[in-house]
Structures are given as C-alpha cells and as structure tokens.
NUMARRO-224779 format. One record per atom (N, C-alpha, C, O, CB): residue in one letter; x, y, z. Coordinates in Angstrom, 1 decimal. Glycine has a CB too. Example, Ala and Ser with C-alpha at 12.3 -4.5 7.8 and 13.67 -1.06 7.14 Angstrom:
NUMARRO-224779
type | px | py | pz
A | 13.2 | -5.7 | 7.8
A | 12.3 | -4.5 | 7.8
A | 13.2 | -3.3 | 7.8
A | 14.2 | -3.3 | 8.5
A | 11.3 | -4.5 | 9.0
S | 12.8 | -2.2 | 7.1
S | 13.7 | -1.1 | 7.1
S | 12.9 | 0.0 | 7.9
S | 13.4 | 1.1 | 8.0
S | 14.1 | -0.6 | 5.7
END
This chain:
NUMARRO-224779
type | px | py | pz
M | -62.0 | 140.5 | -32.8
M | -61.7 | 140.2 | -31.4
M | -61.0 | 138.9 | -31.3
M | -61.3 | 138.0 | -32.0
M | -62.9 | 140.3 | -30.5
K | -60.1 | 138.7 | -30.4
K | -59.3 | 137.4 | -30.1
K | -59.3 | 137.0 | -28.6
K | -59.4 | 137.9 | -27.7
K | -57.7 | 137.6 | -30.5
L | -59.3 | 135.7 | -28.4
L | -59.1 | 135.2 | -27.1
L | -57.8 | 134.8 | -27.1
L | -57.3 | 134.0 | -27.9
L | -60.1 | 134.2 | -26.8
I | -57.0 | 135.3 | -26.0
I | -55.5 | 134.7 | -25.9
I | -55.5 | 133.9 | -24.7
I | -55.9 | 134.3 | -23.6
I | -54.4 | 136.0 | -25.9
V | -54.9 | 132.8 | -24.8
V | -54.9 | 131.8 | -23.7
V | -53.3 | 131.6 | -23.5
V | -52.6 | 131.2 | -24.4
V | -55.7 | 130.4 | -24.1
A | -52.9 | 131.8 | -22.3
A | -51.3 | 131.7 | -22.1
A | -51.2 | 130.8 | -20.9
A | -51.9 | 130.9 | -19.8
A | -50.5 | 133.2 | -21.8
I | -50.3 | 129.8 | -21.1
I | -50.0 | 128.9 | -19.9
I | -48.5 | 129.5 | -19.6
I | -47.6 | 129.5 | -20.4
I | -50.0 | 127.1 | -20.2
I | -48.4 | 129.9 | -18.2
I | -47.2 | 130.3 | -17.7
I | -46.8 | 129.8 | -16.4
I | -47.6 | 129.2 | -15.6
I | -47.3 | 131.6 | -17.7
K | -45.6 | 130.0 | -16.0
K | -45.2 | 129.6 | -14.7
K | -45.8 | 130.4 | -13.6
K | -45.7 | 131.7 | -13.7
K | -43.7 | 129.6 | -14.5
P | -46.5 | 129.7 | -12.5
P | -47.1 | 130.7 | -11.6
P | -46.4 | 131.8 | -10.9
P | -47.0 | 132.9 | -10.7
P | -47.5 | 129.9 | -10.6
F | -45.2 | 131.7 | -10.7
F | -44.5 | 132.7 | -10.0
F | -44.3 | 133.8 | -10.9
F | -43.9 | 134.9 | -10.3
F | -43.2 | 132.3 | -9.5
K | -44.5 | 133.8 | -12.2
K | -44.3 | 135.0 | -13.0
K | -45.7 | 135.6 | -13.3
K | -45.8 | 136.5 | -14.2
K | -43.5 | 134.5 | -14.4
L | -46.8 | 135.3 | -12.7
L | -48.2 | 135.8 | -12.8
L | -48.1 | 137.3 | -12.5
L | -48.6 | 138.1 | -13.4
L | -49.1 | 135.0 | -11.7
D | -47.6 | 137.8 | -11.4
D | -47.6 | 139.2 | -11.1
D | -46.8 | 140.0 | -12.1
D | -47.2 | 141.2 | -12.4
D | -47.0 | 139.4 | -9.8
D | -45.7 | 139.6 | -12.7
D | -44.9 | 140.3 | -13.8
D | -45.7 | 140.4 | -14.9
D | -45.8 | 141.5 | -15.4
D | -43.7 | 139.5 | -14.2
V | -46.4 | 139.4 | -15.4
V | -47.3 | 139.2 | -16.5
V | -48.5 | 140.3 | -16.2
V | -48.8 | 141.2 | -17.1
V | -47.9 | 137.6 | -16.5
R | -49.1 | 140.3 | -15.2
R | -50.3 | 141.2 | -14.8
R | -49.9 | 142.6 | -15.1
R | -50.5 | 143.4 | -15.8
R | -50.8 | 141.1 | -13.3
E | -48.7 | 143.0 | -14.5
E | -48.2 | 144.4 | -14.7
E | -47.9 | 144.6 | -16.0
E | -48.3 | 145.7 | -16.4
E | -47.2 | 144.8 | -13.9
A | -47.3 | 143.8 | -16.8
A | -46.9 | 144.0 | -18.2
A | -48.3 | 144.2 | -19.1
A | -48.4 | 145.0 | -20.0
A | -46.1 | 142.7 | -18.7
L | -49.2 | 143.4 | -18.9
L | -50.5 | 143.5 | -19.5
L | -51.2 | 144.8 | -19.2
L | -51.8 | 145.4 | -20.1
L | -51.3 | 142.4 | -19.1
S | -51.3 | 145.2 | -17.9
S | -51.8 | 146.7 | -17.6
S | -51.1 | 147.7 | -18.4
S | -51.7 | 148.6 | -18.9
S | -51.5 | 147.0 | -16.1
A | -49.8 | 147.5 | -18.5
A | -49.0 | 148.5 | -19.2
A | -49.3 | 148.7 | -20.6
A | -49.1 | 149.8 | -21.1
A | -47.5 | 148.2 | -19.2
V | -49.9 | 147.6 | -21.4
V | -50.2 | 147.7 | -22.8
V | -51.7 | 148.0 | -22.9
V | -52.3 | 147.9 | -24.0
V | -49.7 | 146.4 | -23.6
G | -52.3 | 148.2 | -21.9
G | -53.8 | 148.5 | -21.9
G | -54.8 | 147.3 | -21.9
G | -55.9 | 147.5 | -22.2
G | -54.2 | 149.3 | -23.2
V | -54.4 | 146.2 | -21.4
V | -55.3 | 145.2 | -21.3
V | -56.3 | 145.4 | -20.1
V | -55.8 | 145.7 | -19.0
V | -54.6 | 144.0 | -21.1
A | -57.5 | 145.3 | -20.3
A | -58.5 | 145.8 | -19.2
A | -58.9 | 144.6 | -18.3
A | -59.4 | 144.9 | -17.2
A | -59.8 | 146.4 | -19.8
G | -58.8 | 143.3 | -18.7
G | -59.2 | 142.2 | -17.7
G | -58.5 | 141.0 | -18.1
G | -58.0 | 140.8 | -19.2
G | -60.7 | 142.0 | -17.7
I | -58.4 | 140.0 | -17.2
I | -57.8 | 138.8 | -17.2
I | -58.4 | 137.8 | -16.4
I | -58.9 | 138.2 | -15.3
I | -56.4 | 138.8 | -16.9
T | -58.6 | 136.5 | -16.7
T | -59.1 | 135.5 | -16.0
T | -57.8 | 134.5 | -15.8
T | -57.2 | 134.2 | -16.7
T | -60.3 | 134.8 | -16.6
V | -57.5 | 134.1 | -14.6
V | -56.4 | 133.2 | -14.2
V | -57.1 | 132.0 | -13.6
V | -58.0 | 132.1 | -12.8
V | -55.3 | 134.0 | -13.2
T | -56.5 | 130.9 | -13.9
T | -56.8 | 129.6 | -13.3
T | -55.6 | 128.8 | -13.1
T | -54.8 | 128.6 | -14.0
T | -57.7 | 128.8 | -14.2
D | -55.4 | 128.3 | -11.9
D | -54.4 | 127.4 | -11.5
D | -54.6 | 126.1 | -12.2
D | -55.7 | 125.5 | -12.0
D | -54.2 | 127.3 | -9.9
V | -53.8 | 125.5 | -13.0
V | -53.9 | 124.3 | -13.7
V | -52.5 | 123.4 | -13.5
V | -51.5 | 123.9 | -13.0
V | -54.1 | 124.6 | -15.2
K | -52.6 | 122.3 | -13.9
K | -51.4 | 121.4 | -13.9
K | -51.2 | 120.8 | -15.3
K | -52.2 | 120.6 | -16.0
K | -51.6 | 120.2 | -12.9
G | -50.2 | 120.5 | -15.8
G | -49.8 | 119.9 | -17.0
G | -48.4 | 119.7 | -17.3
G | -47.5 | 120.0 | -16.5
G | -50.4 | 120.6 | -18.1
F | -48.2 | 119.1 | -18.5
F | -46.7 | 118.9 | -19.0
F | -46.6 | 119.1 | -20.5
F | -47.6 | 118.9 | -21.2
F | -46.2 | 117.5 | -18.6
G | -45.5 | 119.3 | -20.9
G | -45.3 | 119.5 | -22.4
G | -44.1 | 118.8 | -22.8
G | -44.1 | 117.6 | -22.6
G | -45.2 | 121.0 | -22.8
R | -43.1 | 119.4 | -23.5
R | -42.0 | 118.6 | -24.1
R | -41.0 | 118.2 | -23.0
R | -40.0 | 117.6 | -23.4
R | -41.3 | 119.5 | -25.2
Q | -41.2 | 118.4 | -21.7
Q | -40.2 | 117.9 | -20.7
Q | -39.7 | 116.6 | -20.8
Q | -38.6 | 116.3 | -20.5
Q | -40.8 | 118.1 | -19.5
K | -40.7 | 115.7 | -21.2
K | -40.4 | 114.3 | -21.4
K | -39.6 | 113.6 | -20.4
K | -38.6 | 113.0 | -20.6
K | -39.8 | 114.2 | -22.5
G | -40.1 | 113.7 | -19.1
G | -39.4 | 113.0 | -17.9
G | -38.4 | 113.9 | -17.2
G | -37.9 | 113.5 | -16.2
G | -38.7 | 111.7 | -18.5
Q | -38.3 | 115.1 | -17.7
Q | -37.4 | 116.0 | -16.9
Q | -38.1 | 116.5 | -15.8
Q | -39.3 | 116.3 | -15.7
Q | -36.9 | 117.1 | -17.7
T | -37.4 | 117.2 | -15.0
T | -38.0 | 117.7 | -13.6
T | -37.9 | 119.3 | -13.8
T | -37.2 | 119.9 | -14.6
T | -37.2 | 117.2 | -12.2
E | -38.7 | 119.8 | -12.9
E | -38.8 | 121.4 | -13.0
E | -38.8 | 121.6 | -11.4
E | -39.2 | 120.8 | -10.7
E | -40.3 | 122.1 | -13.8
I | -38.3 | 122.8 | -11.1
I | -38.3 | 123.3 | -9.6
I | -39.3 | 124.3 | -9.7
I | -39.3 | 125.3 | -10.5
I | -36.8 | 123.7 | -9.1
Y | -40.2 | 124.1 | -8.6
Y | -41.3 | 125.1 | -8.5
Y | -41.5 | 125.3 | -6.9
Y | -41.9 | 124.4 | -6.1
Y | -42.8 | 124.5 | -9.4
R | -41.1 | 126.7 | -6.5
R | -41.1 | 127.0 | -5.1
R | -40.3 | 126.1 | -4.3
R | -40.7 | 125.7 | -3.2
R | -42.5 | 127.0 | -4.5
G | -39.1 | 125.7 | -4.9
G | -38.1 | 125.0 | -4.0
G | -38.3 | 123.5 | -4.0
G | -37.5 | 122.7 | -3.4
G | -38.3 | 125.6 | -2.7
A | -39.5 | 123.0 | -4.7
A | -39.7 | 121.6 | -4.7
A | -39.5 | 121.1 | -6.2
A | -39.8 | 121.8 | -7.2
A | -41.2 | 121.2 | -4.1
E | -38.9 | 119.9 | -6.3
E | -38.7 | 119.4 | -7.8
E | -40.0 | 118.6 | -8.1
E | -40.4 | 117.9 | -7.2
E | -37.4 | 118.4 | -8.0
Y | -40.5 | 118.7 | -9.2
Y | -41.6 | 118.0 | -9.8
Y | -41.2 | 117.3 | -11.0
Y | -40.4 | 117.8 | -11.8
Y | -42.7 | 118.8 | -10.0
S | -41.7 | 116.2 | -11.1
S | -41.6 | 115.3 | -12.4
S | -42.4 | 116.0 | -13.5
S | -43.2 | 117.0 | -13.3
S | -42.2 | 113.7 | -12.2
A | -42.2 | 115.5 | -14.7
A | -42.9 | 116.1 | -15.9
A | -44.4 | 115.9 | -15.9
A | -45.2 | 116.4 | -16.7
A | -42.3 | 115.4 | -17.3
H | -44.7 | 115.0 | -14.9
H | -46.3 | 114.7 | -14.7
H | -47.0 | 115.7 | -14.0
H | -47.1 | 115.7 | -12.8
H | -46.5 | 113.4 | -13.9
F | -47.6 | 116.5 | -14.8
F | -48.5 | 117.5 | -14.1
F | -47.7 | 118.6 | -13.3
F | -47.8 | 118.5 | -12.1
F | -49.5 | 116.8 | -13.2
V | -47.0 | 119.4 | -14.0
V | -46.3 | 120.6 | -13.3
V | -47.3 | 121.6 | -13.1
V | -48.2 | 121.8 | -14.0
V | -45.2 | 121.1 | -14.1
P | -47.3 | 122.4 | -11.8
P | -48.3 | 123.5 | -11.6
P | -48.0 | 124.6 | -12.8
P | -46.8 | 124.9 | -13.2
P | -48.1 | 124.2 | -10.0
K | -49.0 | 125.1 | -13.2
K | -49.0 | 126.3 | -14.1
K | -50.0 | 127.3 | -13.8
K | -50.9 | 127.0 | -13.0
K | -49.0 | 125.8 | -15.5
S | -50.1 | 128.5 | -14.5
S | -51.2 | 129.3 | -14.4
S | -51.8 | 129.5 | -15.9
S | -51.1 | 129.8 | -16.9
S | -50.9 | 130.5 | -13.6
K | -53.0 | 129.4 | -16.0
K | -53.7 | 129.6 | -17.3
K | -54.4 | 131.0 | -17.2
K | -55.1 | 131.4 | -16.3
K | -54.8 | 128.4 | -17.6
L | -54.0 | 131.8 | -18.3
L | -54.5 | 133.1 | -18.4
L | -55.4 | 133.2 | -19.6
L | -55.1 | 132.7 | -20.7
L | -53.4 | 134.1 | -18.5
E | -56.5 | 133.8 | -19.5
E | -57.6 | 134.0 | -20.6
E | -57.7 | 135.5 | -20.7
E | -58.0 | 136.2 | -19.7
E | -59.0 | 133.2 | -20.2
I | -57.5 | 135.9 | -21.9
I | -57.7 | 137.5 | -22.0
I | -58.3 | 137.7 | -23.3
I | -57.8 | 137.4 | -24.4
I | -56.2 | 138.4 | -22.0
A | -59.5 | 138.4 | -23.3
A | -60.2 | 138.8 | -24.5
A | -59.7 | 140.2 | -24.8
A | -59.7 | 141.1 | -23.9
A | -61.8 | 138.8 | -24.3
V | -59.2 | 140.4 | -26.1
V | -58.6 | 141.7 | -26.6
V | -59.2 | 142.1 | -28.0
V | -59.6 | 141.2 | -28.7
V | -57.1 | 141.6 | -26.7
P | -59.2 | 143.3 | -28.3
P | -59.5 | 143.7 | -29.7
P | -58.4 | 143.4 | -30.5
P | -57.3 | 143.3 | -30.0
P | -59.7 | 145.1 | -30.0
D | -58.6 | 143.1 | -31.8
D | -57.6 | 142.8 | -32.8
D | -56.2 | 143.6 | -32.7
D | -55.0 | 143.1 | -32.9
D | -58.1 | 143.1 | -34.2
A | -56.6 | 145.0 | -32.4
A | -55.3 | 145.8 | -32.4
A | -54.4 | 145.5 | -31.3
A | -53.3 | 145.9 | -31.3
A | -55.5 | 147.2 | -32.5
L | -54.9 | 144.9 | -30.2
L | -54.1 | 144.6 | -29.0
L | -53.4 | 143.3 | -29.0
L | -52.6 | 143.0 | -28.1
L | -54.9 | 144.6 | -27.7
V | -53.8 | 142.4 | -30.0
V | -53.2 | 140.9 | -30.0
V | -51.6 | 141.0 | -29.9
V | -51.0 | 140.5 | -29.0
V | -53.7 | 140.1 | -31.3
D | -51.0 | 141.6 | -30.9
D | -49.4 | 141.6 | -30.9
D | -48.9 | 142.2 | -29.6
D | -48.2 | 141.4 | -28.9
D | -48.8 | 142.5 | -32.1
P | -49.2 | 143.4 | -29.1
P | -48.8 | 143.9 | -27.8
P | -49.0 | 143.1 | -26.7
P | -48.2 | 143.2 | -25.8
P | -49.3 | 145.1 | -27.6
T | -50.1 | 142.4 | -26.6
T | -50.4 | 141.5 | -25.6
T | -49.6 | 140.2 | -25.5
T | -49.2 | 139.7 | -24.5
T | -51.7 | 141.3 | -25.7
M | -49.4 | 139.7 | -26.7
M | -48.5 | 138.4 | -26.9
M | -47.1 | 138.9 | -26.5
M | -46.5 | 138.2 | -25.7
M | -48.5 | 137.9 | -28.6
E | -46.7 | 140.0 | -26.9
E | -45.3 | 140.4 | -26.7
E | -45.1 | 140.6 | -25.0
E | -44.2 | 140.1 | -24.4
E | -45.0 | 141.8 | -27.6
A | -45.9 | 141.3 | -24.6
A | -46.0 | 141.6 | -23.1
A | -45.9 | 140.3 | -22.3
A | -45.1 | 140.2 | -21.3
A | -47.4 | 142.2 | -22.8
I | -46.7 | 139.3 | -22.7
I | -46.7 | 138.1 | -22.0
I | -45.3 | 137.4 | -22.1
I | -44.7 | 137.0 | -21.2
I | -47.8 | 137.2 | -22.5
R | -45.0 | 137.3 | -23.4
R | -43.7 | 136.7 | -23.7
R | -42.4 | 137.3 | -22.8
R | -41.7 | 136.5 | -22.2
R | -43.4 | 136.8 | -25.2
L | -42.4 | 138.5 | -22.9
L | -41.3 | 139.2 | -22.2
L | -41.3 | 139.0 | -20.7
L | -40.3 | 138.8 | -20.1
L | -41.3 | 140.6 | -22.6
A | -42.5 | 139.1 | -20.0
A | -42.8 | 139.1 | -18.6
A | -42.6 | 137.6 | -18.2
A | -42.2 | 137.4 | -17.0
A | -44.3 | 139.7 | -18.2
A | -43.0 | 136.6 | -19.1
A | -43.2 | 135.2 | -18.4
A | -41.8 | 134.5 | -18.8
A | -41.7 | 133.4 | -18.3
A | -44.5 | 134.3 | -19.0
N | -40.8 | 135.1 | -19.5
N | -39.7 | 134.3 | -20.0
N | -38.7 | 134.2 | -18.9
N | -38.3 | 135.3 | -18.3
N | -39.1 | 134.9 | -21.3
T | -38.2 | 133.1 | -18.6
T | -37.2 | 132.7 | -17.7
T | -35.9 | 132.2 | -18.4
T | -34.8 | 132.2 | -17.9
T | -37.7 | 131.8 | -16.8
G | -36.2 | 131.8 | -19.5
G | -35.2 | 131.2 | -20.4
G | -34.9 | 129.7 | -20.2
G | -34.0 | 129.0 | -20.7
G | -33.8 | 131.9 | -20.2
K | -35.8 | 129.2 | -19.4
K | -35.8 | 127.7 | -18.8
K | -36.9 | 127.0 | -19.5
K | -37.9 | 127.5 | -19.9
K | -36.0 | 127.6 | -17.2
I | -36.7 | 125.6 | -19.6
I | -37.7 | 124.7 | -20.0
I | -39.0 | 125.0 | -19.2
I | -38.9 | 125.2 | -17.9
I | -37.3 | 123.3 | -19.9
G | -40.1 | 124.9 | -19.9
G | -41.5 | 125.1 | -19.3
G | -41.9 | 126.4 | -19.0
G | -42.8 | 126.6 | -18.2
G | -41.5 | 124.4 | -18.0
D | -41.4 | 127.4 | -19.7
D | -41.8 | 128.8 | -19.6
D | -43.2 | 128.8 | -20.1
D | -43.9 | 129.7 | -19.6
D | -40.8 | 129.8 | -20.5
G | -43.8 | 128.1 | -21.0
G | -45.2 | 128.1 | -21.3
G | -45.5 | 128.3 | -22.8
G | -44.6 | 128.2 | -23.6
G | -45.8 | 129.3 | -20.4
K | -46.7 | 128.6 | -23.1
K | -47.2 | 128.8 | -24.5
K | -48.4 | 129.9 | -24.4
K | -49.1 | 130.2 | -23.5
K | -47.7 | 127.2 | -25.1
I | -48.4 | 130.4 | -25.6
I | -49.4 | 131.4 | -25.9
I | -50.3 | 131.0 | -27.1
I | -49.7 | 130.7 | -28.2
I | -48.7 | 132.8 | -26.3
F | -51.6 | 130.9 | -26.9
F | -52.5 | 130.5 | -28.1
F | -53.5 | 131.8 | -28.3
F | -54.0 | 132.5 | -27.4
F | -53.3 | 129.0 | -27.6
V | -53.7 | 131.9 | -29.7
V | -54.7 | 133.0 | -30.1
V | -55.9 | 132.3 | -30.8
V | -55.7 | 131.5 | -31.7
V | -54.0 | 134.1 | -31.1
L | -57.1 | 132.7 | -30.3
L | -58.2 | 132.1 | -31.0
L | -59.2 | 133.2 | -31.3
L | -59.2 | 134.2 | -30.7
L | -59.0 | 130.9 | -30.1
D | -59.9 | 132.9 | -32.4
D | -60.9 | 134.0 | -32.8
D | -61.9 | 133.9 | -31.8
D | -62.3 | 132.8 | -31.4
D | -61.5 | 133.8 | -34.1
L | -62.5 | 135.1 | -31.4
L | -63.5 | 135.3 | -30.5
L | -64.7 | 136.0 | -31.3
L | -64.6 | 137.2 | -31.8
L | -63.1 | 136.1 | -29.3
E | -65.6 | 135.2 | -31.5
E | -66.8 | 135.7 | -32.4
E | -67.7 | 136.7 | -31.8
E | -68.2 | 137.6 | -32.5
E | -67.8 | 134.4 | -32.8
Q | -68.0 | 136.7 | -30.5
Q | -69.0 | 137.6 | -29.9
Q | -68.6 | 137.7 | -28.4
Q | -68.0 | 136.8 | -27.8
Q | -70.5 | 137.0 | -30.1
A | -68.9 | 138.9 | -27.8
A | -68.7 | 139.0 | -26.4
A | -69.9 | 140.0 | -25.9
A | -70.4 | 140.9 | -26.6
A | -67.2 | 139.5 | -26.1
M | -70.2 | 139.7 | -24.7
M | -71.4 | 140.6 | -24.1
M | -71.1 | 140.9 | -22.7
M | -70.7 | 140.0 | -22.0
M | -72.8 | 139.8 | -24.1
R | -71.4 | 142.0 | -22.4
R | -71.2 | 142.5 | -20.9
R | -72.6 | 142.2 | -20.3
R | -73.7 | 142.7 | -20.7
R | -70.8 | 144.2 | -20.7
I | -72.6 | 141.4 | -19.2
I | -74.0 | 140.9 | -18.7
I | -74.6 | 142.1 | -18.0
I | -75.9 | 142.3 | -18.2
I | -73.9 | 139.7 | -17.6
R | -73.9 | 143.0 | -17.3
R | -74.6 | 144.0 | -16.6
R | -75.3 | 145.1 | -17.6
R | -76.4 | 145.5 | -17.3
R | -73.6 | 144.7 | -15.8
T | -74.6 | 145.4 | -18.7
T | -75.3 | 146.4 | -19.6
T | -75.9 | 145.9 | -20.8
T | -76.8 | 146.5 | -21.5
T | -74.4 | 147.4 | -19.9
G | -75.3 | 144.7 | -21.2
G | -75.9 | 144.3 | -22.5
G | -75.0 | 144.7 | -23.7
G | -75.3 | 144.3 | -24.8
G | -77.2 | 144.8 | -22.8
E | -73.9 | 145.3 | -23.4
E | -73.0 | 145.8 | -24.6
E | -72.4 | 144.5 | -25.1
E | -72.1 | 143.5 | -24.4
E | -71.7 | 146.8 | -24.1
T | -72.2 | 144.7 | -26.6
T | -71.7 | 143.6 | -27.2
T | -70.5 | 144.0 | -28.1
T | -70.1 | 145.2 | -28.2
T | -72.8 | 143.1 | -28.0
G | -69.7 | 142.9 | -28.7
G | -68.5 | 143.4 | -29.4
G | -67.4 | 143.8 | -28.5
G | -67.4 | 143.6 | -27.3
G | -68.8 | 144.6 | -30.2
E | -66.5 | 144.6 | -29.1
E | -65.3 | 145.2 | -28.4
E | -65.7 | 146.0 | -27.2
E | -65.0 | 146.1 | -26.2
E | -64.5 | 146.0 | -29.4
S | -66.9 | 146.8 | -27.3
S | -67.3 | 147.7 | -26.2
S | -67.6 | 146.7 | -25.0
S | -67.7 | 147.2 | -23.8
S | -68.7 | 148.6 | -26.6
A | -67.8 | 145.5 | -25.1
A | -68.1 | 144.6 | -23.9
A | -66.7 | 144.1 | -23.2
A | -66.7 | 143.5 | -22.2
A | -68.9 | 143.3 | -24.5
L | -65.6 | 144.5 | -23.9
L | -64.3 | 143.9 | -23.3
L | -64.0 | 144.9 | -22.3
L | -63.0 | 144.8 | -21.6
L | -63.1 | 143.7 | -24.3
END
C-alpha cells in the first residue's frame, strides 16, 4: 500500500476528484494549506487576486491506495491538475505500512 500526497491548485480540486473516481480511488482527504515552491518571488493569480510567492493557497490531497493503483492515481492527478503554469503542484508517494478501518477492524488493503 502507498500513501499519495498531492499539492495542487485549489480550483483544480473538483477536476482531480472526478479523475480519481474514474480510476477507482475510493477515498481522499483534502486540507487547505499554504506554501511556496520554486516561484522565488514570482506572483501567482488565485481567484482573480495576485499573491506573492510567500504562502500561496493550495490544496493538499492524501490518498491511500493499493500498490496496483499507484500509477493510475498519479497519472489521473497529473492530468487533471495540470494548467501548464508555474505552481501546478507536486505528487509524493510514501510507503504505507498498515491501515485499519476503525468501524470493522479490517486491516491492510481491505481497510482502504
């Protein structure tokens, strides 16, 4: 199992959610975050307002998937979140050692 963490532009969230549903992703956790990357003093436009590179609004997605869904999930996020402009985001993949569904006690991939 893997934990996929993606940082994307907030206005692309619905597109990404739909793309993830299409590849069979069952659940996602979304957090509103702020940050900056390689913009190095450049500005970015978000909802008509211009922001400096200091802490641009982003959405952080956390998705637990079985190993077989890692590549389709990454590709779905990449295609749906891409605007071709600076600040489109990043995708990170981490090993997920264990998972448990609290309600039933299921563990491993069946808990996802």
